Backbone bond lengths (Angstrom), bond angles and torsions (degrees), N, CA, C in turn:
res aa  C-N    CA-C-N  psi(-1)  N-CA   C-N-CA  omega(-1)  CA-C   N-CA-C  phi
1 X - - - 1.333 - - 1.550 106.85 -
2 X 1.339 118.24 140.30 1.441 120.81 179.70 1.525 112.94 -89.87
3 X 1.296 115.34 1.13 1.473 122.38 179.00 1.574 107.40 -103.43
4 X 1.353 114.01 96.80 1.505 116.11 179.31 1.491 111.66 -75.01
5 X 1.341 112.28 113.66 1.532 119.92 -179.36 1.467 108.41 -81.80
6 X 1.434 113.75 137.89 1.416 117.86 173.61 1.516 108.97 -70.78
7 X 1.337 117.48 150.08 1.442 125.15 179.94 1.541 107.64 -98.79
8 X 1.335 116.62 -32.90 1.452 122.74 179.64 1.573 108.57 -134.64
9 X 1.289 112.85 162.46 1.426 119.55 -179.95 1.509 116.51 98.76
10 X 1.252 117.25 -177.26 1.571 117.44 -172.74 1.536 109.46 -69.00
11 X 1.266 121.27 -28.05 1.451 120.27 -174.91 1.522 112.50 -87.11
12 X 1.379 117.24 -7.76 1.418 116.70 -177.27 1.529 112.85 -74.12
13 X 1.411 112.41 130.40 1.470 118.78 179.54 1.512 112.79 -64.35
14 X 1.348 116.93 154.71 1.491 118.07 176.63 1.571 110.88 -59.01
15 X 1.258 115.81 140.53 1.496 121.44 177.74 1.563 110.10 -136.00
16 X 1.246 114.29 153.60 1.485 125.96 169.88 1.510 111.37 -133.03
17 X 1.232 120.15 115.65 1.515 121.64 -175.67 1.494 110.24 56.38
18 X 1.257 117.46 37.06 1.490 121.22 175.31 1.534 115.17 83.27
19 X 1.332 115.70 -5.21 1.487 119.28 -178.69 1.512 110.26 -101.07
20 X 1.291 117.76 148.02 1.424 119.97 179.03 1.581 108.57 -66.46
21 X 1.325 115.70 148.04 1.407 121.42 -177.50 1.536 109.42 -124.68
22 X 1.357 113.04 129.80 1.486 116.08 179.46 1.583 104.22 -128.39
23 X 1.376 112.53 127.90 1.438 119.68 -177.34 1.537 112.32 -79.33
24 X 1.328 117.16 -28.75 1.409 124.48 -179.26 1.539 114.11 -132.24
25 X 1.245 121.07 154.41 1.499 117.82 178.48 1.518 115.53 -58.73
26 X 1.324 116.04 -36.95 1.457 119.11 -179.57 1.544 114.49 -59.76
27 X 1.347 109.98 -28.62 1.583 114.58 179.57 1.499 111.04 -67.20
28 X 1.335 117.76 -38.36 1.485 121.37 177.80 1.456 111.23 -67.55
29 X 1.316 116.80 -33.98 1.520 123.34 179.15 1.513 109.65 -69.81
30 X 1.341 116.66 -43.26 1.427 123.66 177.92 1.569 112.75 -60.47
31 X 1.406 108.79 -41.33 1.469 114.37 177.35 1.578 110.69 -64.71
32 X 1.334 111.38 -48.28 1.501 114.31 -177.58 1.512 114.44 -64.73
33 X 1.353 116.17 -32.95 1.481 120.79 176.36 1.484 108.97 -63.99
34 X 1.313 123.32 -43.87 1.436 125.19 -177.93 1.502 109.58 -65.89
35 X 1.301 119.97 -43.79 1.418 123.65 -178.67 1.541 110.02 -67.07
36 X 1.313 116.82 -40.72 1.482 121.03 179.15 1.517 112.20 -65.10
37 X 1.376 116.76 -41.16 1.367 120.62 179.84 1.551 111.69 -69.79
38 X 1.298 116.71 -32.63 1.452 119.88 171.20 1.487 111.14 -63.47
39 X 1.366 117.24 -56.20 1.430 121.29 179.70 1.504 112.69 -56.42
40 X 1.289 119.03 -31.62 1.481 121.47 177.59 1.494 113.45 -77.26
41 X 1.372 118.79 -4.19 1.397 120.86 176.98 1.557 114.46 85.88
42 X 1.355 118.15 7.97 1.423 122.84 179.89 1.519 110.84 -65.19
43 X 1.301 114.85 -40.18 1.464 119.62 172.18 1.502 109.42 -149.95
44 X 1.380 115.22 164.56 1.499 115.53 -178.81 1.518 110.84 -97.93
45 X 1.267 120.17 152.57 1.443 123.80 -173.13 1.548 111.96 -59.24
46 X 1.330 119.59 -43.85 1.493 118.06 179.77 1.506 111.39 -60.91
47 X 1.273 121.29 -31.82 1.420 124.56 176.23 1.564 112.21 -68.37
48 X 1.300 116.32 -42.40 1.389 121.22 171.97 1.487 115.81 -63.39
49 X 1.381 115.33 -47.30 1.462 118.87 178.62 1.533 110.25 -61.19
50 X 1.251 120.96 -38.86 1.485 123.41 177.15 1.526 109.92 -59.84
51 X 1.340 117.13 -45.14 1.438 118.37 178.06 1.500 112.89 -67.62
52 X 1.325 119.06 -32.48 1.475 121.57 174.81 1.556 109.94 -66.33
53 X 1.255 116.61 -46.33 1.447 120.45 -178.69 1.558 109.08 -60.17
54 X 1.332 118.67 -46.02 1.360 125.66 179.32 1.515 110.39 -57.96
55 X 1.333 119.30 -48.86 1.474 122.03 178.14 1.527 110.65 -58.75
56 X 1.355 118.03 -47.00 1.397 122.28 -179.96 1.542 111.51 -58.07
57 X 1.331 115.40 -50.54 1.447 122.39 -179.64 1.494 113.27 -59.99
58 X 1.345 116.31 -35.79 1.471 119.22 177.29 1.504 110.65 -69.60
59 X 1.255 118.36 -38.45 1.443 122.19 178.58 1.560 110.70 -66.87
60 X 1.354 115.39 -44.40 1.473 118.50 178.93 1.553 113.07 -64.74
61 X 1.284 116.65 -32.27 1.391 123.28 178.07 1.544 113.28 -67.92
62 X 1.307 115.49 -40.72 1.504 120.03 179.90 1.497 107.14 -145.77
63 X 1.388 115.94 76.53 1.438 116.72 176.46 1.531 110.49 -67.81
64 X 1.307 113.79 137.86 1.447 121.57 -177.92 1.531 106.26 -71.08
65 X 1.363 112.38 136.54 1.466 119.50 179.06 1.523 112.19 -63.98
66 X 1.321 114.89 131.33 1.483 119.06 175.65 1.575 111.93 86.73
67 X 1.386 117.06 -1.86 1.455 119.05 -178.64 1.603 106.48 -98.58
68 X 1.292 112.54 151.15 1.429 119.27 177.99 1.569 110.23 -105.88
69 X 1.264 116.12 143.58 1.463 121.98 178.38 1.535 106.74 -60.85
70 X 1.358 115.91 127.51 1.476 121.15 171.90 1.513 107.37 -136.69
71 X 1.237 119.63 107.84 1.449 124.84 -176.05 1.567 110.35 -56.24
72 X 1.316 116.68 -45.16 1.438 118.06 -174.40 1.533 112.04 -74.43
73 X 1.299 119.03 -20.47 1.557 119.46 168.19 1.486 109.49 -62.33
74 X 1.312 114.74 -41.10 1.521 113.96 177.26 1.507 113.02 -73.00
75 X 1.316 116.10 -31.19 1.448 120.93 173.07 1.533 114.11 -57.77
76 X 1.336 110.38 -50.08 1.470 117.70 178.09 1.506 112.64 -63.89
77 X 1.341 114.53 -39.90 1.525 118.31 176.38 1.570 108.91 -61.63
78 X 1.338 116.18 -38.55 1.427 116.71 178.91 1.529 114.42 -66.29
79 X 1.271 115.27 -37.78 1.521 119.10 172.38 1.522 110.25 -58.10
80 X 1.325 116.33 -44.22 1.498 121.76 178.21 1.506 109.56 -60.53
81 X 1.334 116.01 -50.55 1.440 119.97 -179.74 1.514 113.11 -54.96
82 X 1.310 117.38 -47.79 1.472 121.89 -176.10 1.567 106.69 -66.56
83 X 1.247 118.03 -45.26 1.537 118.98 -177.49 1.517 109.80 -67.42
84 X 1.329 116.03 -33.63 1.457 117.89 -178.93 1.532 108.51 -73.67
85 X 1.249 118.39 -42.14 1.479 121.78 175.77 1.504 113.83 -59.21
86 X 1.304 118.93 -33.74 1.401 123.95 175.24 1.521 113.75 -79.62
87 X 1.269 116.54 -12.79 1.531 119.79 -177.13 1.501 109.34 82.01
88 X 1.281 122.37 15.88 1.440 122.11 179.52 1.527 110.52 -78.05
89 X 1.307 116.79 -34.09 1.442 121.82 171.47 1.513 110.25 -134.60
90 X 1.347 116.63 160.51 1.425 123.53 179.94 1.536 107.22 -109.59
91 X 1.345 115.77 131.67 1.448 121.67 -175.53 1.528 111.67 -48.71
92 X 1.287 116.67 -46.32 1.476 121.83 -174.04 1.514 108.39 -64.61
93 X 1.299 118.05 -34.58 1.517 120.63 177.51 1.512 110.59 -66.51
94 X 1.330 116.61 -39.40 1.430 119.95 -178.31 1.523 108.99 -70.77
95 X 1.292 118.28 -41.35 1.477 121.08 176.19 1.566 113.66 -60.03
96 X 1.301 110.60 -47.20 1.489 118.18 177.37 1.531 113.24 -56.95
97 X 1.327 115.55 -49.37 1.469 122.79 176.58 1.531 110.84 -59.53
98 X 1.325 119.28 -46.19 1.384 123.31 179.99 1.488 113.54 -58.86
99 X 1.336 117.99 -43.30 1.474 123.26 174.59 1.511 112.13 -62.41
100 X 1.367 113.62 -45.33 1.469 118.26 176.66 1.567 112.82 -53.20
101 X 1.306 111.37 -50.11 1.525 118.27 -177.05 1.544 112.54 -67.81
102 X 1.350 114.26 -33.58 1.473 121.13 -178.62 1.534 109.45 -71.10
103 X 1.302 118.95 -24.35 1.403 124.76 -176.30 1.504 114.59 -86.05
104 X 1.352 116.90 -9.04 1.506 122.13 179.91 1.488 108.85 -75.10
105 X 1.325 118.28 145.44 1.444 118.78 175.89 1.513 113.56 -64.32
106 X 1.274 112.97 155.97 1.565 117.58 -180.00 1.567 105.22 -66.56
107 X 1.294 114.47 135.72 1.407 123.00 171.51 1.544 110.47 80.90
108 X 1.289 119.73 12.53 1.450 126.22 -177.98 1.513 113.90 -60.28
109 X 1.313 118.08 -29.03 1.451 116.76 -177.72 1.493 112.54 -109.45
110 X 1.312 115.40 18.86 1.501 119.76 -176.92 1.582 108.28 -109.56
111 X 1.257 120.54 143.73 1.477 120.98 -177.99 1.551 107.63 -60.66
112 X 1.355 114.70 150.56 1.440 120.51 -179.17 1.540 111.60 -83.73
113 X 1.227 117.99 -5.22 1.485 119.30 175.86 1.517 107.09 -114.83
114 X 1.328 116.96 152.70 1.370 121.95 177.67 1.474 117.00 -61.06
115 X 1.307 121.46 151.23 1.474 118.51 177.33 1.529 113.46 -58.54
116 X 1.217 117.54 151.40 1.486 124.66 -176.61 1.506 109.93 -48.63
117 X 1.262 116.78 -44.20 1.512 119.20 -172.96 1.538 112.60 -65.48
118 X 1.362 117.27 -23.97 1.481 120.12 -177.91 1.488 110.64 -95.66
119 X 1.321 119.48 0.78 1.473 117.80 179.19 1.491 107.53 -127.06
120 X 1.414 121.01 85.53 1.396 125.38 -175.24 1.513 113.70 -56.29
121 X 1.322 118.27 -35.27 1.524 121.81 177.22 1.469 112.02 -63.62
122 X 1.330 116.71 -43.87 1.476 121.33 175.92 1.433 113.56 -62.29
123 X 1.361 118.70 -43.68 1.448 123.63 178.21 1.444 112.63 -56.50
124 X 1.450 114.06 -48.26 1.484 119.34 179.18 1.501 114.40 -63.94
125 X 1.344 116.34 -39.39 1.433 119.56 175.83 1.500 115.57 -67.68
126 X 1.332 118.12 -39.42 1.458 121.19 176.73 1.631 110.14 -71.32
127 X 1.254 114.71 -28.67 1.451 116.10 178.12 1.523 109.95 -74.43
128 X 1.297 117.53 -34.48 1.480 125.08 177.56 1.552 109.37 -65.77
129 X 1.323 115.30 -38.66 1.514 121.45 -178.51 1.519 109.65 -74.29
130 X 1.259 119.16 -23.03 1.466 122.55 -175.28 1.512 115.19 -69.94
């Protein structure tokens, strides 16, 4: 990987037994997106790391009341900061898209029927039809 991850300090991702830890699926996607953008040359890792440290320091200086610390929320914010600074994305566009996605109902993009492997009757019926 061309993105050298910190092992200690404010920019170090959460780990357990040396392995990266993701509490939610979106966190691993945000992680992968940053690494892929770096490897594609969209931004360099020191630039991203500096944005991440800045985000974390700002939160630590004035944590919002009632909010919980989430490392990958800062990670994702740092990706946005770097892309915005480069002119790759516009902050207003990101905010508009985030609100649009947040307004969609849960499960909107998932099939309404269970996957084939979890419905043995359907698998047998579809195999018979084939």
